[in-house]
N, C-alpha and C positions, 0 to 999 in steps of 0.2 A: 381412706389412708392409703390404700395400695395405689390408686389412681394418682394421688399427690406424690407418692414416692417414685412412681414411673415417671411423672412429669419432671421432677427434679433431676432424675437420672439423664432423661433426654436433653433438658436444658444444659446440664453439664457437659454431655458429649457434644453438643453443638458448640459450646463455647471452646472446648479443646480443639475441635477441628478448626474453627476460626482462628485460633492463635497459632495453630500449626501452619495454616495457609500463609500467615503473614510472616512467620518464622522462616519457612522454607522457601517460599516463592519470592525470593529477593533477586534472583538472577546473578548475573556476573559482569564484571566490568573487563573481562578478557575477551580477546578476539580469536578468530579462526582463519587459517589459510588453507585452502583446498584446490585441487585442480585435477585434470585429466592428462595422462601421459601417453602419447601416440607416436607411431612412425609416420613417414611421409605418405604412405597409402591410406592412413587412417586407423590402421589396426592398433589396438590397445597393447600396451607393454606391461605386463605384470611384473612384480618384484623389482622394479626400478628403485634405485637408491635416491632418497630426497633428503637433502640436508637444508635446514632453514636456520640462517644466520641472523641474529639480532645485532644489528649494526650499532646499537647504542651501548651494548654490554660486551659485545664480541663473543657471545656465548652461542652455541649451536645446538639444535635438537634434530634428530634423525628419525625418519620413518621409511616405509616402503610402500609401493602401490600394491593394490589388492589384484585379484584375478580380473577385474574389470578395468584395470589401469588406473584407478582412482587412489588418491591420497588425501588425508585430512589431519591437520594438526590443531588441537585445541589449546586453550589456556595460554594465550600469548598476550603479553602486555602491550599497550599502545606504543607505537614507535615505528621505526623504519627497518625493513627486512629485505633480505636476499635469499632467494631460493635456487639451489643447485640440484639438478636432476641428472643422473647418469644411469648407464646400463652397459654390460659388457659388449664390446664391438660397436658401440654407438657413441656419438658425440656427447659431451657434457653440455648441458643447457642451463645457462645462468639467468635468472630473472631478477632485475634490480628495480628499484624505485617503487617497491611495495610499501604502502603506508596503511597502518591500522590505527583507527580512532575508536575508542570505547569497545564495544563488543561487535565491531564490523566482522563480516565475513567477506574475505577477498579471494578472488579466483586467480590461480597462477597456473595456467595450462602450459605444457611443453611438447614440442615435436622434436624427437631425436632422430638424427640422420645416421646413416652408415658411415663410419670413419675408418679410413685405412690407417691413420697415424692418430696420435694423440691431438685432439681437436676440441675446442670449446666455442660455443655459440652464445654471446651475451644478448639479452633482450631486456629493454626497459618497459616495465609494466605501466599501463596507462589506466587511470580511473575511468570506467564507462560513464556515459552521460546519465543513463538510467541503470540503476542497480538491479539486476534482474535475479540476484542471489537471495535477497532479503527484502521483504515488503515493509520492513519498519521504517517509519518516519522519524528521523532523529535530527539533532542538531548538535554540533560540537563547537565549543569555544576553547581555542588554543591558549597555551601558556602566554605567547606573545601578545594576544589580544587582551587577556586579562591585565597584563602589566601596562601596555601602551594606550588602551582605550580610555577616554575621559570618564571620571567617576567622581562621586562625592562622598564615597564610603569604601571601607576596606572589607566589607562584607562580600564574600564570594557570591552568594546567592542574589545579590542586586543585579548581577549579570543576566539572570534568568528573564528579565523584562526585555532583553534583546530578541527574545523568542516571541513571534506574534501570537502564539497560542497561550501565553502566559501573562496575566494581569494581576493586579494587586487586590488582595482580599480585603475584608472589612478592617482588619488590624494591619498596621505597617509591616509586620513580620509574616504575614499570611499571604498566600498566592491562590489565584484561581486558574485552573487548567481546563481549557475548552469550556469555560463557564462553571466548572465544578469547584468546590472548596478544596483547600489544601490537604483536609484529612484524608482524601482519597488518593494521595501521592506517596511515593516511596523515595526517600532520600538515602543514599549510601555513600560512604567514604572509603576508597579501596575495597569495595565489596562488602563492607560491614554496614549493617543497618545503622542510620543516623537519623531517625524519625521519632519525633515526640509521640509516645504512644497514646497520649490523651487527646491532644489537638491536631495531630498529624503534621504539624509544622517541623522544619528542621531543627535539630539540637544546636546548642551553642558551641558544640565541640567541632568547630570548622578549622581548617588549616589557614595558615597565613597566605596571602596572595602569591608570594615568591615560591612557596612550596607546591602550588597547584600546577599540574601538568596539563589537565584539560578538564573542562566541564561539559559533561555529556547529557543531553535531554532526549529521552525516549517519549514522544508525545502521542503516538498513534500506531495501531497495528502491530505492537511488539508481540513476541511470542508468550505463552502461558507461563514460562519460568519467571517472568517478572510481574510482581503484584501491583495493584493499584491502578489509577487512571492515567498516571504519568510516572516516569522514573527519572529522577535527578541523581547523577552519579559524578562524583568528584574523584579524579585519579591524581595522586600526588607524584612528585618527581621521583626518579630512581637516584640511587647514590652513585657517585663517581670517585675518581682518584684525586680530585682537586678540592682545596679548601676555598670557599667562597661565601660571601654574606652580602647583606643590603642594609641600607639605611634609608629611612624616609621620614618626611614631615607631613602629617595629614592635616591640611587646612580646611576645616569644615566650617562654612559660613552660610547661614540660613538665608542671607541677602541674595546669594548666587544660586539658590535652589528653585526649582519650580514648585509652584503651589500644588498640593495634593487635593484630591476630591474633597476631603473633610475641611480643608482650608477655604476652598471656594464656597462650600455650603455654609461655613461659619460666616463668611462675609456676607452672604445673602441674607442669613438669618439675624444679623446683628442689628440691634435697635439702640440709637444713641440715647443716652440719658445724662443727667447732671453729674454724674460720677465718673462716666466713662463716655466721652463724646466722640472719641477716635477709634477706629478699629486698627489695631496694631497686629502685625503678624511676627510671631516669635520664631 
């Protein structure tokens, strides 16, 4: 009896830990901007003032460099940013052209020069050919691609097939990620978990295509804060000061659609008989 009781307690503990892992290890859809501030000689500048401007909402966040001349700002929504770095007696360094997608980590380093008068230096940031800040393999589909690319459905998750690491699962609503079934993946909308807890497929609570800002897929080498074999994250648009809407007509005709694997297999397995002599594709 005692052995059975201990076994039940152990099983309950393992179950709780597993649930906690999936509840907590969801990651975030927010990005980070960080950088190093130095003078022309390469010496670091501590306590430099760093202002990060969100160009989409015209809101700012402020921080300062540490004793090693480094700064880091977490929790930034996807979008375009401008970084301004200043220190007493030195030029103000503006870095523009900073673009955050998903949970990107972007570097914005600044070199401040001695200024006799009020002076500002503007620099346009360029995305590096190889991202040395983060080893994550990810893919982002922008709002413009979601709206403009040809499609036969208004299901946002159908765009996942643009990623070469994702194929269709056994069921039409399931996916395979690098050969694994969909129940090993993690789906989120604006950072909130949106995964079917039984089958691991995405829930039906998905936003309209017009409301999607970006569809981001983490397919390999992401950090431990993200659960599962892959992470599919939808970020919706921000609000603004203008009223706008959209109208659409969805013409879905199976005659224009490509055959799926199940259709081809059914065609091969079809045996004509007196009641049904012609194979029809519906």
